[in-house]
C-alpha positions as CSV (number, residue, x, y, z in Angstrom):
1,X,-22.9,-8.3,19.0
2,X,-25.7,-8.4,16.2
3,X,-25.9,-11.5,13.8
4,X,-23.7,-11.2,10.5
5,X,-24.6,-13.5,8.1
6,X,-21.5,-15.3,6.2
7,X,-21.4,-13.2,2.7
8,X,-20.6,-9.5,5.3
9,X,-18.4,-11.9,7.6
10,X,-16.0,-12.4,5.2
11,X,-16.7,-8.8,3.4
12,X,-15.7,-7.5,6.9
13,X,-12.6,-9.8,6.8
14,X,-11.6,-8.4,3.7
15,X,-12.2,-4.8,4.1
16,X,-9.7,-5.1,7.1
17,X,-7.2,-7.4,5.4
18,X,-7.4,-4.4,2.6
19,X,-6.7,-2.1,5.3
20,X,-3.9,-3.6,7.0
21,X,-2.5,-3.9,3.3
22,X,-3.2,0.0,2.5
23,X,-1.6,0.7,6.2
24,X,1.6,-1.0,4.6
25,X,2.2,0.6,1.6
26,X,1.7,4.2,3.5
27,X,4.3,2.7,5.9
28,X,6.8,1.8,3.6
29,X,6.5,5.0,1.7
30,X,7.0,7.0,4.6
31,X,9.8,5.3,5.7
32,X,11.3,5.8,2.4
33,X,10.7,9.1,2.8
34,X,12.2,9.9,5.9
35,X,15.8,8.0,5.3
36,X,16.4,9.3,2.0
37,X,16.1,13.3,4.0
38,X,17.9,11.3,6.6
39,X,20.5,10.8,4.5
40,X,20.9,14.4,2.9
41,X,20.4,15.6,6.0
42,X,23.7,13.6,7.3
43,X,25.6,14.7,4.1
44,X,24.4,18.4,3.6
45,X,24.6,21.1,5.8
46,X,20.9,22.8,6.0
47,X,19.2,20.9,3.7
48,X,16.5,23.2,1.7
49,X,13.1,22.7,3.1
50,X,11.7,22.7,-0.8
51,X,13.7,19.6,-0.7
52,X,12.3,18.1,2.1
53,X,8.6,19.5,1.2
54,X,9.1,17.9,-2.4
55,X,10.4,14.3,-1.1
56,X,7.5,14.1,1.2
57,X,4.8,14.6,-1.5
58,X,5.8,11.5,-3.5
59,X,3.3,9.4,-3.9
60,X,5.1,6.7,-6.0
61,X,6.8,4.3,-4.4
62,X,9.4,3.4,-7.5
63,X,10.1,7.1,-7.7
64,X,11.3,7.0,-3.8
65,X,13.1,3.9,-4.7
66,X,14.7,5.1,-7.6
67,X,16.4,8.3,-5.4
68,X,17.5,6.3,-2.2
69,X,20.7,5.0,-3.5
70,X,21.2,8.5,-5.4
71,X,20.9,10.6,-1.7
72,X,23.8,8.5,-0.7
73,X,25.7,9.0,-4.2
74,X,25.2,13.0,-5.2
75,X,27.5,15.4,-5.0
76,X,25.5,18.5,-4.5
77,X,21.4,18.9,-3.0
78,X,21.3,21.0,-6.4
79,X,22.7,17.3,-8.3
80,X,20.2,15.4,-5.9
81,X,17.0,18.2,-7.2
82,X,18.1,18.0,-10.3
83,X,17.2,14.0,-10.3
84,X,13.9,14.7,-8.3
85,X,12.5,16.9,-11.2
86,X,13.6,14.4,-13.3
87,X,11.6,11.6,-12.0
88,X,8.9,14.0,-11.5
89,X,8.2,15.6,-14.6
90,X,8.9,11.7,-16.1
91,X,5.2,10.8,-14.4
């Protein structure tokens, strides 16, 4: 293994730490997306691919968190689509 200076070792450690944090954020986002899709799929037969695709395209964790509880409470797929549209157009 080549000799690394203290600065290089610190930079390498910091890079690994940042990578882990990014990985956690990506995992949390994907988990929330999947939970919303599972909830809607269990409540409504034949969930439209458009909604699934749209949910998977949302990167903002705050929007996903704001959609999670309503996915349990909405009365129809159309109502949920309106919620998605309102959150996406706001941001």
